[in-house]
C-alpha positions as CSV (number, residue, x, y, z in Angstrom):
1,M,25.1,59.2,-48.9
2,K,21.7,57.7,-48.3
3,S,20.0,61.0,-48.8
4,M,22.0,61.6,-52.0
5,R,21.1,58.2,-53.3
6,N,17.4,58.8,-52.6
7,I,17.6,62.1,-54.4
8,G,19.2,60.4,-57.4
9,I,16.5,57.7,-57.4
10,A,13.8,60.3,-57.2
11,I,15.3,62.3,-60.1
12,A,15.6,59.2,-62.2
13,L,12.0,58.2,-61.5
14,T,10.8,61.7,-62.3
15,I,12.6,61.7,-65.7
16,F,11.3,58.2,-66.4
17,L,7.7,59.1,-65.5
18,S,7.9,62.3,-67.6
19,V,8.4,60.1,-70.6
20,I,5.6,57.6,-69.9
21,V,2.1,58.9,-70.0
22,R,0.2,57.0,-67.4
23,A,-3.3,56.3,-66.4
24,D,-4.4,56.1,-62.7
25,L,-4.8,52.6,-61.2
26,T,-8.4,51.6,-60.3
27,P,-9.1,51.3,-56.6
28,D,-8.9,47.5,-56.8
29,Q,-5.6,47.7,-58.6
30,T,-4.2,50.1,-56.0
31,K,-5.1,47.7,-53.2
32,E,-3.5,44.9,-55.1
33,A,-0.3,46.9,-55.7
34,Q,-0.1,48.0,-52.0
35,A,-0.5,44.4,-50.9
36,L,2.3,43.3,-53.2
37,I,4.6,46.1,-51.9
38,A,3.9,45.0,-48.4
39,Q,5.3,41.6,-49.3
40,F,8.7,43.1,-49.9
41,T,9.3,42.6,-46.1
42,S,8.4,38.9,-46.2
43,A,10.8,36.5,-44.6
44,E,10.6,34.3,-47.6
45,F,12.7,35.1,-50.6
46,A,10.2,33.5,-53.1
47,V,7.4,35.7,-51.8
48,R,9.5,38.9,-52.2
49,Q,10.6,37.9,-55.7
50,K,7.1,37.0,-56.8
51,A,5.8,40.3,-55.6
52,V,8.3,42.1,-57.8
53,E,7.3,40.0,-60.8
54,Q,3.6,40.7,-60.2
55,L,4.2,44.5,-59.9
56,I,6.2,44.5,-63.1
57,K,3.3,42.8,-64.9
58,M,0.9,45.5,-63.6
59,G,3.0,47.9,-65.7
60,P,4.0,51.6,-65.5
61,D,0.9,52.7,-63.7
62,V,2.3,51.3,-60.4
63,L,5.3,53.6,-60.5
64,P,3.8,56.4,-58.4
65,L,3.2,53.9,-55.6
66,I,6.8,52.6,-56.0
67,R,8.2,56.2,-55.9
68,K,6.2,56.9,-52.8
69,T,7.6,53.8,-51.1
70,L,11.1,54.7,-52.1
71,A,10.8,58.1,-50.6
72,E,9.3,56.9,-47.3
73,T,11.0,53.6,-46.5
74,K,14.3,53.1,-44.7
75,D,14.4,49.4,-45.3
76,A,17.2,48.4,-47.6
77,E,15.4,45.3,-48.9
78,V,12.3,47.3,-49.7
79,K,14.4,49.9,-51.6
80,L,16.1,47.1,-53.5
81,R,12.8,45.6,-54.5
82,C,11.4,48.9,-55.6
83,Q,14.4,49.5,-57.8
84,M,14.0,46.1,-59.3
85,V,10.4,46.9,-60.2
86,V,11.5,50.2,-61.8
87,K,14.2,48.5,-63.8
88,G,11.8,45.7,-64.9
89,I,9.2,48.2,-66.1
90,R,11.7,50.4,-67.9
91,E,13.1,47.4,-69.8
92,G,9.8,45.6,-70.3
93,Y,7.5,48.3,-71.6
94,L,7.3,50.7,-74.5
95,T,4.9,53.6,-74.8
96,D,3.2,54.2,-78.1
97,K,2.5,57.6,-79.6
98,D,-0.8,57.9,-77.7
99,G,0.7,57.0,-74.3
100,K,-0.6,53.5,-74.2
101,H,1.7,51.0,-72.5
102,I,3.0,48.1,-74.6
103,N,4.4,45.0,-72.9
104,I,7.5,44.0,-74.9
105,A,7.3,40.4,-73.7
106,S,4.0,39.9,-75.4
107,L,3.4,42.7,-77.9
108,E,-0.2,41.6,-78.1
109,P,-2.4,43.1,-80.8
110,S,-4.7,46.0,-79.9
111,R,-8.3,44.9,-79.8
112,I,-11.6,46.3,-81.2
113,T,-15.0,46.2,-79.7
114,V,-17.9,47.7,-81.7
115,D,-21.7,47.0,-81.7
116,L,-23.4,49.5,-84.0
117,K,-25.9,49.4,-86.8
118,G,-25.8,51.7,-89.8
119,I,-22.4,53.1,-89.0
120,Q,-20.5,55.1,-91.7
121,I,-17.2,53.6,-92.8
122,D,-15.2,56.8,-92.0
123,T,-16.8,56.9,-88.5
124,L,-15.9,53.3,-88.0
125,M,-12.3,53.9,-88.9
126,R,-12.1,56.8,-86.4
127,L,-13.3,54.3,-83.7
128,F,-10.7,51.8,-84.8
129,A,-8.0,54.5,-84.4
130,K,-9.3,55.6,-81.0
131,Q,-9.4,52.1,-79.6
132,S,-6.1,50.8,-81.1
133,G,-3.8,53.9,-81.0
134,N,-3.0,53.3,-84.7
135,A,-3.3,56.1,-87.3
136,E,-6.7,56.6,-88.8
137,I,-7.2,54.6,-92.0
138,K,-8.2,57.1,-94.7
139,V,-11.4,56.5,-96.7
140,A,-11.9,58.3,-100.0
141,G,-14.9,59.6,-101.9
142,Y,-18.3,58.1,-101.6
143,I,-16.9,55.1,-99.7
144,K,-16.7,57.1,-96.5
145,L,-20.5,57.5,-96.5
146,K,-21.2,53.8,-97.0
147,K,-23.0,52.4,-93.9
148,I,-22.8,48.9,-92.5
149,D,-23.9,47.0,-89.4
150,F,-20.8,45.9,-87.5
151,K,-20.4,43.9,-84.3
152,V,-17.2,42.5,-82.8
153,K,-16.0,42.1,-79.2
154,D,-12.4,42.2,-78.2
155,M,-11.2,41.2,-81.7
156,P,-7.6,41.6,-82.7
157,Y,-7.1,44.7,-84.9
158,W,-6.2,43.2,-88.2
159,Q,-8.9,40.5,-87.9
160,A,-11.5,43.2,-87.2
161,L,-10.3,45.3,-90.2
162,D,-10.5,42.2,-92.5
163,K,-14.1,41.7,-91.3
164,V,-14.9,45.3,-92.2
165,C,-13.5,44.8,-95.7
166,Q,-15.4,41.6,-96.2
167,T,-18.6,43.2,-95.0
168,A,-18.3,46.3,-97.0
169,G,-16.6,45.0,-100.2
170,L,-13.4,46.9,-99.5
171,V,-9.7,46.4,-99.4
172,Y,-7.0,48.2,-97.5
173,R,-3.7,49.3,-99.1
174,Y,-0.6,51.1,-97.9
175,N,0.5,54.3,-99.5
176,E,4.2,54.8,-99.3
177,Q,4.0,58.4,-100.3
178,T,1.8,59.3,-97.3
179,D,3.0,56.6,-95.0
180,G,-0.5,55.5,-94.2
181,F,-3.3,53.0,-95.0
182,Y,-6.4,53.7,-97.0
183,L,-9.6,51.8,-98.0
184,R,-10.9,51.5,-101.5
185,K,-13.5,49.4,-103.3
186,G,-12.4,45.9,-104.2
187,T,-12.1,42.3,-103.1
188,R,-9.0,41.2,-101.3
189,R,-8.2,37.7,-102.4
190,L,-6.7,36.0,-99.4
191,H,-5.6,32.4,-99.9
192,S,-4.4,31.9,-96.3
193,V,-4.0,34.3,-93.4
194,A,-2.1,34.3,-90.1
195,Y,-2.8,36.9,-87.4
196,V,0.5,37.0,-85.6
197,G,1.0,39.4,-82.6
198,P,0.4,43.0,-83.8
199,A,0.7,41.9,-87.5
200,V,-1.0,40.0,-90.3
201,V,0.6,37.8,-93.0
202,A,-1.5,36.8,-95.9
203,I,-0.9,34.9,-99.1
204,T,-2.2,37.2,-101.8
205,N,-1.2,35.5,-105.1
206,V,-0.4,32.0,-106.2
207,S,0.8,30.8,-109.6
208,R,2.3,27.8,-111.4
209,K,5.0,28.6,-114.0
210,P,7.4,26.6,-116.0
211,V,11.1,26.6,-115.1
212,I,13.2,28.4,-117.7
213,G,15.8,26.0,-119.2
214,Q,14.1,22.9,-117.9
215,P,11.8,20.4,-119.6
216,K,8.2,21.5,-120.2
217,E,6.9,19.3,-117.4
218,A,9.1,21.0,-114.8
219,K,7.0,23.5,-112.8
220,R,7.4,26.0,-110.1
221,L,4.9,27.2,-107.6
222,N,5.2,31.0,-106.8
223,Y,3.6,32.5,-103.7
224,T,3.4,36.2,-102.9
225,Y,2.4,37.4,-99.5
226,S,1.7,40.7,-97.7
227,F,2.9,41.7,-94.3
228,F,1.3,44.6,-92.3
229,Y,1.8,45.7,-88.7
230,E,0.2,48.2,-86.4
231,D,1.7,51.6,-86.9
232,R,1.3,52.6,-83.2
233,L,4.4,50.6,-82.5
234,P,7.8,52.4,-82.5
235,V,9.1,50.1,-85.3
236,I,12.4,50.9,-87.0
237,C,12.2,48.0,-89.4
238,A,10.2,44.8,-89.7
239,M,9.8,41.9,-92.1
240,A,8.2,38.5,-92.4
241,H,9.6,35.5,-94.2
242,I,8.3,32.1,-95.0
243,S,11.0,29.5,-94.4
244,K,9.4,26.1,-95.2
245,A,6.3,24.4,-96.6
246,R,5.0,20.9,-95.9
247,A,2.4,18.6,-97.6
248,H,-0.3,16.9,-95.6
249,D,1.7,13.7,-95.5
250,G,4.6,15.6,-93.9
251,Q,6.8,15.9,-97.0
252,L,9.0,19.0,-97.0
253,L,8.2,20.9,-100.2
254,G,10.5,23.9,-99.8
255,H,13.0,25.3,-97.3
256,I,14.9,28.6,-97.0
257,P,17.3,28.7,-94.1
258,T,16.5,31.5,-91.6
259,E,20.2,32.5,-91.7
260,Y,19.7,33.6,-95.3
261,Y,17.5,36.5,-94.0
262,S,19.6,37.4,-90.9
263,W,21.6,40.1,-92.7
264,L,20.5,40.1,-96.3
265,T,16.9,41.4,-95.9
266,F,16.1,41.9,-92.2
267,G,15.0,45.5,-91.7
268,W,16.7,46.8,-94.9
269,Q,14.7,45.8,-98.0
270,Y,11.5,45.5,-96.0
271,Y,11.5,48.3,-93.5
272,A,8.3,49.8,-95.1
273,N,4.9,48.7,-93.8
274,G,3.9,47.2,-97.1
275,P,3.7,44.1,-99.2
276,V,6.8,41.8,-99.2
277,Q,8.0,41.7,-102.7
278,H,10.0,38.4,-102.5
279,G,7.6,35.5,-102.1
280,F,8.1,31.8,-101.5
281,V,8.9,29.3,-104.3
282,I,8.4,25.6,-104.5
283,N,10.3,23.8,-107.2
284,D,9.1,20.6,-108.8
285,P,6.0,20.0,-106.6
286,P,4.5,16.5,-106.6
287,E,2.0,16.0,-109.5
288,D,-0.8,15.1,-107.1
289,L,-0.3,18.0,-104.8
290,A,-3.7,19.7,-104.3
291,E,-3.0,21.7,-101.2
292,I,-0.1,22.7,-99.0
293,A,-0.8,21.7,-95.4
294,E,1.2,24.5,-93.8
295,M,3.8,27.2,-94.4
296,E,6.0,28.1,-91.5
297,G,7.6,31.5,-91.1
298,V,8.7,34.2,-88.7
299,A,7.7,37.9,-88.4
300,R,10.5,40.0,-87.0
301,F,10.6,43.5,-85.5
302,I,13.2,46.0,-84.4
303,M,11.8,48.8,-82.3
304,G,13.7,51.9,-81.1
305,L,13.7,53.8,-77.8
306,G,15.0,57.4,-77.6
307,K,17.1,59.2,-80.2
308,E,20.8,60.1,-80.6
309,E,22.5,61.9,-83.5
310,V,25.9,62.6,-85.0
311,S,26.6,65.1,-87.8
312,T,29.4,66.3,-90.0
313,K,29.8,69.3,-92.3
314,N,32.5,67.7,-94.4
315,F,30.5,65.1,-96.2
316,F,31.2,66.5,-99.7
317,V,33.6,64.3,-101.8
318,S,36.4,65.3,-104.1
319,A,37.8,63.4,-107.0
320,R,40.5,61.9,-104.8
321,Q,38.9,61.1,-101.5
322,D,35.6,60.2,-99.8
323,G,33.8,62.6,-97.5
324,R,34.3,62.4,-93.7
325,G,32.5,59.4,-92.2
326,L,29.9,59.2,-89.4
327,T,30.6,56.4,-86.9
328,V,28.1,54.8,-84.5
329,G,28.4,51.5,-82.7
330,G,31.3,50.3,-84.8
331,V,29.6,51.2,-88.1
332,T,30.9,54.0,-90.3
333,L,28.8,55.7,-93.0
334,T,30.8,57.5,-95.7
335,V,29.7,59.5,-98.6
336,T,31.4,58.1,-101.7
337,G,29.7,60.2,-104.4
338,T,27.2,63.0,-105.2
339,S,25.1,63.9,-108.1
340,R,22.4,66.4,-109.0
341,E,19.4,66.1,-111.3
342,D,16.8,68.9,-111.5
343,N,15.7,69.6,-107.9
344,V,17.1,66.3,-106.6
345,Y,20.4,65.9,-104.8
346,E,21.7,62.3,-104.5
347,L,24.3,60.9,-102.1
348,K,26.0,57.6,-102.6
349,I,26.8,56.1,-99.2
350,R,28.8,53.1,-98.0
351,G,28.3,51.6,-94.5
352,R,31.1,49.5,-93.0
353,G,31.4,47.6,-89.8
354,G,33.7,45.1,-88.2
355,R,30.7,42.9,-87.9
356,R,27.2,42.7,-89.4
357,V,25.9,46.2,-90.0
358,P,22.8,46.5,-87.7
359,A,19.6,47.1,-89.7
360,S,18.5,49.6,-87.0
361,L,21.3,51.9,-87.9
362,V,20.7,52.1,-91.6
363,A,16.9,51.7,-92.0
364,N,14.9,54.7,-92.9
365,S,12.0,54.9,-90.4
366,A,9.8,57.8,-89.4
367,E,12.2,58.8,-86.6
368,Y,15.6,57.5,-87.7
369,G,17.8,57.7,-90.7
370,L,20.0,60.2,-92.5
371,F,19.0,63.9,-93.0
372,L,20.4,66.9,-94.7
373,V,20.2,70.0,-92.6
374,A,20.2,73.5,-94.1
375,P,21.9,76.4,-92.3
376,S,18.4,77.6,-91.3
377,G,17.9,74.3,-89.4
378,K,15.4,72.8,-91.8
379,R,15.8,69.1,-92.2
380,Y,15.3,67.1,-95.4
381,R,14.7,63.3,-95.2
382,G,16.4,61.2,-97.9
383,D,14.5,58.8,-100.1
384,Y,16.3,55.5,-100.2
385,R,17.3,54.1,-103.5
386,E,19.3,51.1,-104.8
387,N,21.0,49.2,-102.0
388,S,23.1,46.1,-101.7
389,W,24.9,44.1,-99.0
390,R,28.4,42.9,-99.3
391,D,31.1,41.0,-97.3
392,N,28.5,38.8,-95.6
393,G,26.6,41.8,-94.3
394,Q,29.6,43.7,-93.0
395,Q,29.2,46.3,-95.8
396,V,26.1,48.0,-97.3
397,V,26.0,50.4,-100.2
398,F,23.0,52.6,-100.9
399,A,21.8,55.9,-102.3
400,L,19.8,58.7,-100.8
401,R,17.9,61.3,-102.8
402,F,16.9,64.6,-101.3
403,K,14.4,67.1,-102.8
404,V,16.6,70.2,-102.4
405,R,17.7,72.6,-105.1
406,E,21.2,73.3,-103.9
407,V,23.5,72.1,-101.2
408,K,26.4,74.3,-100.2
409,A,29.0,74.6,-97.6
410,G,27.4,74.9,-94.1
411,W,24.9,72.1,-94.7
412,L,25.1,69.2,-92.3
413,L,24.6,65.5,-92.9
414,V,22.9,64.1,-89.7
415,W,22.6,60.5,-88.7
416,V,19.7,59.9,-86.2
417,Y,19.8,56.5,-84.5
418,P,18.0,54.9,-81.5
419,K,19.5,54.9,-78.0
420,K,18.3,51.4,-77.6
421,T,16.8,48.8,-79.8
422,I,14.5,45.9,-79.0
423,E,14.1,42.9,-81.2
424,K,11.1,40.6,-81.2
425,E,10.1,37.5,-83.2
426,F,6.7,35.9,-83.8
427,P,6.6,32.5,-85.5
428,F,3.5,31.9,-87.6
429,K,1.9,29.2,-89.8
430,L,-0.2,29.6,-92.9
431,R,-2.5,26.6,-93.2
432,N,-4.3,24.9,-96.1
433,V,-2.7,27.0,-98.8
434,P,-4.1,26.3,-102.2
435,V,-2.1,25.0,-105.2
436,P,-3.0,26.4,-108.6
């Protein structure tokens, strides 16, 4: 039994390691890891436990040493501790598209170090991509030939990118058609910025408007903010929302309960890496209010690991009944209608669950979502249109538009969803926000 168990452990480790692209430990790190493994035989429980925790913090690169120890030791306690390290690393780390290890507990931003004079913007963006693991930011036309002097050391990604834009007179934008960022000439008016984990939240527009149906003196402050995150992360859906604002004297100026966003918007309306359309509103601000001391909010992420899928051929609907549903995790998606216009085929879909419909199951990310699959095997991704939530989040209704000429019998509707999801929150504060 012991030999079978060892074989099973070895196979599991081999599979796990094949998924994670690792770098070798430095000689000093190897010595440190070996010393920690030696502590697995300590007579003190606290020492053994701390050794496990320290090895997990060292990350996936220690796994070869752990695998070697598992294969060689006959000590039950050492085996147990090795298995604890493997489990902790499996659950505590993600691997981005370039094989870099991401500690889920921190999800710290990637950092940029550059010290160059007269560097072209397009070359600088390639350096950003290489150091961060994010996709290269596109630079169009003559802008790519523009040269600047640029020096930063260990600066968070978005902060460094903002410095590039301020230095070169550029702004970055997100193109939903190409799913990527690009630079163009312009000035980004940032009224207040928060660099939060791997993301940035910035107030981009402020205005004071009268309240319709109220006396002329009744005013409303409207704030619009952008939210961007590093695309190296395996994000299924993400959003940021501002929940409250306070004056310098501590007066609460506006408040939106966090629960309001828990099912209504999280990961559904704002799954794209682009500007948040809904801003923050302050009704009837004090007449003498010259500045908002701080706005508090939360940036939220759902990330996915692995892929599973279910499919059905019978998704067409008749005049009397809906198509056959696809069910995952207690949520059933059913086609309730179809339509065709030119070369676009549209499906009306209803998602129902006995509880809140998880955003991770219905969001349309790069890896997950609903696809039409032709008999040839070619997959077509749907473009999400009009969506709404009902029954306190237990039902969602939306439309998908596919750029296909014709859909006949034999086509499949495929639902791709993550094997596992990880949720992470980052509280943030925007300080000294101006009042128009």
